[in-house]
C-alpha positions as CSV (number, residue, x, y, z in Angstrom):
1,M,-5.7,9.0,10.9
2,Y,-2.7,10.6,9.2
3,R,0.3,10.3,11.4
4,G,2.7,12.7,9.6
5,N,6.3,11.9,10.4
6,W,5.5,8.6,12.1
7,P,8.6,6.5,12.3
8,R,8.6,3.6,9.8
9,R,11.7,1.7,10.8
10,S,10.0,-1.6,10.4
11,V,7.1,-2.5,8.3
12,L,5.5,-6.0,8.6
13,Y,3.4,-7.5,5.7
14,V,0.7,-9.8,7.0
15,P,-1.3,-12.1,4.8
16,G,-4.9,-11.1,5.1
17,S,-6.1,-14.8,4.9
18,N,-4.1,-15.9,7.9
19,A,-6.1,-15.2,11.1
20,R,-3.2,-16.4,13.3
21,A,-0.7,-13.9,11.6
22,L,-3.3,-11.1,11.9
23,E,-3.6,-11.8,15.7
24,K,0.2,-11.9,16.1
25,A,0.6,-8.6,14.2
26,R,-1.1,-6.9,17.1
27,V,1.9,-7.6,19.4
28,L,5.0,-7.9,17.2
29,P,7.4,-5.0,17.5
30,A,6.8,-3.1,14.2
31,D,6.1,0.5,13.5
32,C,3.6,-0.3,10.8
33,V,1.6,-3.4,9.6
34,I,0.4,-3.8,6.1
35,L,-2.5,-6.2,6.0
36,D,-2.3,-7.7,2.6
37,L,-5.3,-8.6,0.4
38,E,-3.3,-8.8,-2.8
39,D,-0.3,-11.0,-3.4
40,A,-0.3,-12.9,-0.2
41,V,-3.9,-14.2,-0.7
42,A,-5.0,-16.9,-3.1
43,P,-7.9,-15.9,-5.5
44,D,-10.4,-18.3,-3.8
45,A,-9.6,-16.7,-0.4
46,K,-9.8,-13.0,-1.3
47,R,-13.4,-12.3,-0.3
48,E,-13.0,-14.0,3.1
49,A,-9.7,-12.3,3.6
50,R,-11.3,-8.9,3.0
51,Q,-13.9,-9.5,5.7
52,T,-11.3,-10.8,8.1
53,V,-8.9,-7.9,7.6
54,C,-11.6,-5.2,7.8
55,G,-13.0,-6.9,10.9
56,A,-9.6,-7.0,12.5
57,V,-8.9,-3.4,11.8
58,R,-12.4,-2.4,13.2
59,E,-11.7,-4.5,16.3
60,G,-8.4,-2.7,16.8
61,G,-5.7,-3.7,19.3
62,F,-2.8,-2.8,17.1
63,G,-1.5,-0.3,19.6
64,E,0.5,2.5,18.3
65,R,1.3,0.7,15.0
66,E,0.3,2.4,11.8
67,V,-2.2,0.1,10.1
68,V,-2.4,-0.1,6.3
69,I,-4.6,-2.3,4.1
70,R,-3.1,-3.4,0.7
71,V,-6.1,-3.8,-1.6
72,N,-6.3,-5.5,-5.0
73,G,-6.1,-3.3,-8.0
74,L,-9.3,-1.9,-9.5
75,N,-8.6,-3.9,-12.7
76,T,-9.1,-7.1,-10.8
77,P,-12.4,-8.8,-9.7
78,W,-11.8,-7.9,-6.1
79,G,-10.4,-4.4,-6.2
80,Y,-13.6,-2.3,-6.1
81,A,-15.1,-4.3,-3.2
82,D,-11.7,-4.1,-1.4
83,L,-11.6,-0.3,-1.7
84,V,-15.3,0.1,-0.6
85,A,-14.8,-2.2,2.5
86,A,-11.4,-0.9,3.4
87,S,-12.4,2.8,3.1
88,T,-14.3,2.7,6.4
89,A,-12.5,-0.1,8.3
90,G,-10.5,2.4,10.3
91,A,-7.0,1.9,8.7
92,D,-4.5,4.7,8.5
93,A,-3.9,4.1,4.8
94,L,-4.8,2.0,1.8
95,L,-2.0,0.7,-0.3
96,L,-2.7,0.6,-4.0
97,P,-0.8,-2.1,-5.9
98,K,1.0,-1.5,-9.2
99,T,0.2,2.2,-9.2
100,E,1.2,3.3,-12.7
101,N,-0.4,6.7,-13.3
102,V,-2.4,9.6,-12.0
103,E,-5.7,8.1,-13.3
104,S,-5.3,5.0,-11.1
105,V,-4.9,7.1,-8.0
106,R,-7.8,9.3,-8.9
107,Q,-10.1,6.4,-9.7
108,S,-9.3,4.9,-6.3
109,E,-9.8,8.2,-4.6
110,M,-13.3,8.5,-6.2
111,V,-14.3,5.1,-5.0
112,M,-13.0,6.0,-1.5
113,A,-15.0,9.2,-1.5
114,A,-18.2,7.5,-2.7
115,S,-17.6,5.0,0.1
116,D,-17.5,7.7,2.8
117,A,-13.8,7.3,3.5
118,P,-12.5,9.7,6.2
119,D,-10.8,12.8,4.8
120,D,-7.5,11.8,6.5
121,L,-7.4,8.2,5.1
122,A,-4.1,8.2,3.2
123,I,-3.2,6.5,-0.1
124,W,0.1,4.7,-0.3
125,C,1.3,3.7,-3.8
126,M,3.2,0.5,-4.7
127,M,5.9,1.6,-7.2
128,E,6.7,-1.7,-8.8
129,T,6.6,-1.3,-12.6
130,P,8.7,0.6,-15.1
131,R,5.7,2.8,-16.0
132,A,5.2,3.7,-12.3
133,I,8.8,4.8,-12.0
134,L,8.6,6.9,-15.1
135,N,5.4,8.6,-13.7
136,A,6.7,8.9,-10.1
137,E,6.5,12.7,-10.0
138,A,2.9,12.8,-11.4
139,I,1.8,10.0,-9.0
140,A,3.3,11.8,-6.0
141,G,1.3,14.9,-6.9
142,A,-1.9,13.1,-7.9
143,S,-3.8,13.8,-4.7
144,P,-3.2,15.2,-1.2
145,R,-4.1,11.7,0.0
146,V,-0.9,10.3,-1.6
147,R,1.4,10.1,1.4
148,C,3.8,7.2,0.8
149,F,5.6,5.3,-2.0
150,V,6.3,1.7,-1.3
151,M,9.0,0.3,-3.5
152,G,8.1,-3.1,-4.9
153,T,11.6,-4.2,-6.1
154,S,10.8,-7.8,-6.6
155,D,8.1,-7.2,-9.3
156,L,10.2,-4.3,-10.7
157,T,13.3,-6.6,-11.1
158,K,11.2,-9.1,-12.9
159,D,9.7,-6.4,-15.3
160,L,13.2,-5.0,-15.9
161,H,14.4,-8.6,-16.9
162,A,17.1,-8.0,-14.3
163,L,18.6,-10.1,-11.5
164,H,18.6,-9.3,-7.8
165,T,22.1,-8.4,-6.9
166,R,23.7,-7.6,-3.5
167,D,24.6,-4.0,-4.6
168,R,21.1,-3.5,-6.1
169,M,22.5,-1.8,-9.2
170,P,19.5,-2.7,-11.4
171,M,17.3,-0.7,-8.9
172,I,19.5,2.4,-8.5
173,T,17.7,4.5,-11.2
174,A,14.2,3.5,-10.1
175,L,15.0,4.1,-6.4
176,G,16.6,7.5,-7.2
177,L,13.7,8.7,-9.4
178,C,11.1,7.7,-6.7
179,L,13.2,9.3,-4.0
180,L,13.4,12.6,-5.9
181,A,9.7,12.6,-6.5
182,A,8.9,11.9,-2.9
183,R,11.3,14.6,-1.6
184,A,10.0,17.1,-4.2
185,L,6.3,16.5,-3.4
186,N,6.5,15.2,0.2
187,P,5.2,11.7,0.4
188,A,7.3,9.3,2.5
189,I,9.1,6.5,0.7
190,L,9.7,2.9,1.9
191,D,12.1,0.4,0.4
């Protein structure tokens, strides 16, 4: 269900392979929970994590929290099955990792549609590579389902061969470009 201007003051990432953390996410004071099937899950635990996360979302109990499932990319062995399973689990949005172009959004959208995803299931895009930043405007306008950018500054810093700094100077251009694209085309943006 699309929540429009839902407050996102706090967003909690939860490893999809950790059943205890998933249970705790139901009661922690966060506006949004991102149930992660990607970076937080080891390769040999990804299939089981997918079943656990989708089952937890179907079971509910997250209260008024916005529930997002971060899937693996379609270019991985798990991405397609993640999208198929997550499309009908009952989440508010699916978070696509390393979204770099319009085509990756549209491919994901086609899988979602073929999997009978509800029309109001949103797509959130991880903006975490230089190519993503350069294509931010196109990605923001790729589909009406694109409703949020999530800045992945750790991976971006690595790709920029930069260092994390207190003033975040290496990120200023990337953050600004994504903010402009989000404001021009209306997705939310999280940093």
